[in-house]
C-alpha positions in Angstrom: 3.5 -13.6 -156.4 6.9 -12.2 -156.1 10.2 -14.4 -155.9 10.6 -13.5 -152.5 7.9 -11.9 -149.8 8.8 -10.3 -146.9 8.1 -11.8 -144.1 5.0 -10.2 -142.8 4.0 -10.6 -146.8 4.9 -14.3 -145.8 2.3 -14.7 -143.3 -0.5 -13.0 -144.7 -0.4 -15.4 -147.3 0.0 -18.2 -144.9 -3.0 -16.5 -143.6 -5.1 -15.9 -146.3 -4.2 -19.6 -147.9 -5.2 -21.4 -144.7 -8.9 -19.3 -144.3 -9.7 -20.0 -148.2 -9.0 -23.7 -147.5 -11.3 -23.5 -144.2 -14.2 -21.4 -146.5 -13.7 -23.8 -149.0 -15.6 -26.8 -147.2 -18.6 -25.2 -146.1 -18.6 -23.9 -149.7 -18.0 -27.6 -151.3 -20.9 -28.7 -148.7 -23.4 -26.2 -150.3 -22.5 -27.1 -154.2 -23.0 -31.0 -153.3 -26.7 -30.2 -153.0 -26.9 -29.4 -156.5 -23.4 -30.9 -158.5 -22.0 -34.8 -158.0 -18.9 -34.9 -156.1 -17.3 -36.4 -158.8 -17.8 -33.6 -161.7 -17.3 -30.7 -159.0 -13.7 -32.1 -158.9 -13.0 -32.9 -162.3 -13.9 -29.1 -163.1 -12.4 -27.6 -160.7 -8.9 -29.2 -161.6 -9.5 -29.5 -165.5 -9.3 -25.7 -164.5 -6.8 -25.0 -162.1 -4.0 -27.4 -163.7 -4.0 -25.5 -166.7 -3.1 -22.0 -164.5 -0.5 -23.7 -162.6 1.1 -25.4 -165.7 0.9 -21.8 -167.2 2.6 -19.7 -164.1 5.3 -22.4 -164.4 6.3 -21.7 -167.6 6.2 -17.9 -166.8 7.9 -18.2 -164.2 10.8 -20.9 -164.6 10.9 -20.7 -168.4 9.9 -23.7 -170.8 12.7 -26.4 -169.7 10.6 -26.6 -166.4 7.7 -28.4 -168.2 10.0 -31.2 -169.3 9.1 -34.2 -167.4 12.9 -35.5 -167.2 11.7 -39.0 -167.4 10.0 -39.2 -164.2 6.3 -39.4 -165.7 4.6 -42.2 -164.2 6.3 -41.2 -160.9 4.2 -38.3 -161.2 1.0 -39.7 -162.8 1.1 -41.6 -159.6 1.9 -39.3 -157.0 -0.5 -36.9 -158.6 -3.2 -39.3 -158.4 -2.9 -40.1 -154.9 -2.5 -36.7 -153.8 -5.0 -34.7 -155.6 -7.6 -37.4 -156.9 -7.3 -39.6 -153.7 -7.2 -36.6 -151.4 -10.1 -34.5 -153.3 -12.5 -37.3 -154.3 -11.9 -39.2 -150.9 -12.1 -36.1 -148.8 -15.3 -34.4 -150.6 -17.0 -37.8 -150.9 -16.7 -37.9 -146.9 -17.7 -34.0 -146.7 -21.1 -35.6 -147.8 -21.5 -37.3 -145.0 -20.2 -35.3 -142.1 -20.0 -31.4 -141.5 -17.4 -29.0 -142.7 -16.2 -28.1 -139.4 -15.8 -32.1 -138.2 -14.0 -32.2 -141.7 -11.8 -29.5 -141.0 -10.6 -30.5 -137.6 -9.7 -33.6 -139.8 -7.2 -31.8 -141.7 -5.8 -29.9 -139.3 -4.2 -33.5 -138.1 -2.3 -33.5 -141.3 1.0 -32.4 -139.3 0.9 -34.9 -137.0 -0.4 -37.6 -139.3 3.0 -36.4 -141.4 5.1 -37.6 -138.5 3.6 -41.3 -138.2 3.7 -41.9 -141.9 7.3 -40.4 -142.1 8.2 -43.3 -139.4 6.4 -45.8 -141.4 8.3 -45.0 -144.7 11.7 -43.6 -143.8 11.9 -45.0 -140.2 12.3 -41.5 -138.5 10.8 -42.3 -135.0 8.2 -39.3 -133.3 9.9 -37.8 -130.4 8.0 -38.1 -127.0 6.5 -35.0 -127.3 5.3 -35.4 -130.9 3.5 -38.6 -129.3 2.2 -36.3 -126.5 0.7 -34.0 -129.1 -1.1 -37.0 -131.0 -2.5 -38.3 -128.0 -4.0 -34.9 -127.4 -4.8 -34.7 -130.6 -6.9 -37.7 -131.1 -9.0 -36.6 -127.8 -9.5 -33.4 -129.4 -10.8 -35.2 -132.5 -13.0 -37.9 -130.4 -14.9 -34.4 -128.2 -15.6 -32.9 -131.5 -17.2 -36.0 -133.3 -18.8 -37.5 -130.2 -19.6 -34.2 -128.6 -18.6 -35.8 -125.7 -20.6 -38.7 -125.4 -18.2 -42.0 -126.4 -21.5 -43.6 -127.7 -22.2 -41.2 -130.3 -18.7 -42.6 -131.8 -20.1 -45.9 -132.7 -23.4 -44.7 -133.6 -22.9 -41.4 -135.7 -23.9 -41.5 -139.0 -21.0 -39.1 -140.0 -18.2 -41.2 -139.0 -18.4 -43.2 -142.2 -17.5 -40.1 -143.5 -14.9 -38.6 -141.2 -13.1 -41.8 -141.7 -13.0 -41.3 -145.9 -11.8 -37.7 -144.9 -9.0 -39.0 -143.1 -7.8 -41.6 -145.8 -7.6 -38.6 -147.9 -5.7 -36.1 -145.6 -3.4 -39.7 -145.5 -3.4 -39.9 -149.3 -2.3 -35.9 -149.3 0.4 -36.9 -146.7 2.0 -39.3 -148.5 1.7 -37.0 -151.6 3.7 -34.3 -149.7 6.4 -36.1 -148.1 7.1 -37.8 -151.7 8.1 -34.4 -152.6 11.2 -34.7 -151.2 12.4 -36.8 -153.6 12.8 -34.0 -156.2 15.2 -31.8 -154.3 16.2 -30.5 -157.8 12.7 -29.0 -158.5 10.7 -26.1 -157.4 7.6 -26.5 -155.5 5.6 -24.8 -158.2 7.0 -27.3 -160.8 6.2 -30.3 -158.8 2.6 -29.0 -157.6 1.8 -28.2 -161.0 2.7 -31.2 -163.2 1.6 -33.4 -160.1 -1.7 -31.2 -160.3 -2.0 -31.9 -164.1 -1.7 -35.8 -163.7 -3.7 -35.3 -160.9 -6.5 -33.7 -162.5 -6.4 -36.2 -165.7 -7.0 -38.9 -163.4 -9.9 -36.9 -161.7 -11.8 -36.5 -165.5 -11.4 -40.2 -165.8 -12.8 -41.0 -162.8 -15.6 -38.7 -163.1 -16.1 -39.9 -166.8 -16.3 -43.4 -165.8 -18.9 -42.4 -162.5 -20.9 -40.8 -165.6 -20.8 -43.5 -168.3 -21.6 -46.3 -165.4 -24.7 -44.3 -163.9 -23.0 -43.0 -160.9 -23.1 -39.5 -161.4 -25.0 -36.7 -163.7 -23.3 -33.7 -165.9 -24.7 -30.7 -164.4 -27.4 -28.9 -166.6 -26.6 -25.4 -168.2 -28.6 -23.6 -165.4 -26.8 -25.3 -162.2 -23.7 -24.7 -163.9 -25.0 -20.9 -164.0 -26.0 -21.1 -160.4 -22.9 -22.2 -159.3 -20.2 -20.3 -161.4 -18.9 -18.1 -158.4 -18.7 -21.1 -155.8 -17.0 -22.8 -158.6 -14.9 -19.6 -159.6 -14.0 -19.8 -155.7 -13.0 -23.7 -155.8 -10.9 -22.9 -158.6 -9.3 -19.6 -158.3 -9.0 -18.8 -154.6 -9.2 -22.3 -152.9 -6.9 -24.3 -155.3 -4.6 -21.5 -157.2 -3.9 -18.5 -155.1 -4.0 -20.3 -152.1 -1.6 -23.0 -153.3 0.7 -20.4 -154.7 0.3 -18.0 -151.7 1.2 -21.2 -149.2 4.3 -22.3 -151.0 5.7 -19.1 -150.8 5.3 -18.2 -147.4 6.8 -21.8 -146.5 9.8 -21.0 -148.6 9.5 -17.3 -146.4 9.3 -18.3 -143.2 10.2 -22.3 -143.0 7.9 -25.1 -143.1 8.0 -25.4 -139.0 6.3 -22.1 -138.5 4.2 -21.8 -141.5 2.5 -25.4 -140.4 0.8 -23.6 -137.3 -1.3 -21.6 -139.5 -3.2 -24.9 -140.5 -5.0 -24.0 -137.8 -6.7 -21.3 -139.5 -8.7 -24.1 -141.6 -10.7 -25.4 -138.4 -11.2 -21.5 -136.7 -12.6 -20.5 -140.4 -15.0 -23.4 -140.7 -16.5 -22.9 -137.3 -16.8 -19.3 -137.5 -18.7 -20.0 -140.5 -20.5 -22.4 -139.3 -21.6 -19.9 -136.5 -22.6 -17.2 -138.3 -25.2 -19.7 -140.6 -26.5 -20.2 -137.0 -24.9 -23.5 -135.9 -24.3 -23.7 -131.8 -21.8 -26.2 -130.9 -22.0 -27.9 -127.2 -18.8 -27.0 -124.7 -17.2 -30.5 -125.6 -17.1 -29.7 -129.6 -15.4 -26.0 -128.8 -13.0 -28.0 -126.0 -12.2 -30.8 -129.0 -11.1 -28.2 -131.1 -8.9 -26.3 -128.6 -7.0 -29.4 -127.9 -6.2 -30.2 -131.5 -5.4 -26.5 -131.7 -3.1 -27.0 -128.9 -2.0 -30.1 -129.7 -0.6 -28.8 -133.1 1.2 -25.7 -131.5 2.6 -28.0 -128.9 4.5 -30.5 -131.1 5.5 -27.4 -133.0 7.1 -25.5 -130.1 8.6 -28.7 -128.8 10.4 -29.5 -132.0 11.7 -26.3 -132.1 11.8 -24.4 -128.8 13.8 -21.6 -130.2 11.8 -19.7 -132.9 14.1 -17.0 -133.1 16.4 -18.4 -135.3 13.9 -19.9 -137.5 12.2 -16.5 -138.2 15.4 -14.7 -139.6 16.6 -18.0 -141.4 16.7 -18.0 -145.4 15.5 -21.2 -146.5 13.6 -23.1 -149.6 11.6 -25.9 -148.2 10.0 -28.2 -150.2 6.4 -28.6 -149.3 3.3 -29.1 -151.4 -0.1 -28.5 -149.4 -3.7 -27.8 -151.2 -5.7 -28.4 -148.9 -8.2 -29.4 -149.3 
């Protein structure tokens, strides 16, 4: 990844990253038919974490591999972000549909406003409250397909709740990056990913030891090799690096709009697979994306200065 991308390159990197995460959801859902969630996640980040550390050493040198006395902090944040988000999110995905999980992930910027209020006392603006209300209406339409009674009777609701908890874990982890102003986003991501991967592997081993998970056989690993390669190289390594580089070039206020491509990609893949959506689901998805656009536009009504501003914004999205 180049040190500084041109503006069109940055937009392309952001779009590719978000679409990679949107494509990850149906793929992970398919892999779950043959592989346990804990083991699949351990394989994914057990392979991705060394790649991040190697990239960090190559780009910033050996000095960036020092923890600066923050090992325990990074371990907690990495476990919260990577283990919490992925294990809760994937477990929730087992009980819901990829497109529904994608809609919940798209709430991340608006959830960030609420968490920032709770942790730092930064009260959301009136426009953000309106966006949150609009997005919640959209999510309700998607999950219920226009029938409120389905929200209480739908068996997917527990899975959707787990995905939401995972997203909250990732939001807290991302906001905590502000405590590391002297660290690059790559350094913060690499070390928290490494500690998060260690937590995931330990949890997976405990699950296997307690009989709650099974190790995959060699035939299953061979059949799943391409899917796992996508999760490790595309959705974890390349997408995160591309997203971080894009955010640094265009700024978080503009770059976050590309999170819309997560549900768009997930819904597009579902349509390709023959899934038929009701009018309420389509309307709900549109409302969620409109809420995100509205919140960004109200927070930054003049985008032109943002597009030309050279700034480094620390953010560490994964997702997913």
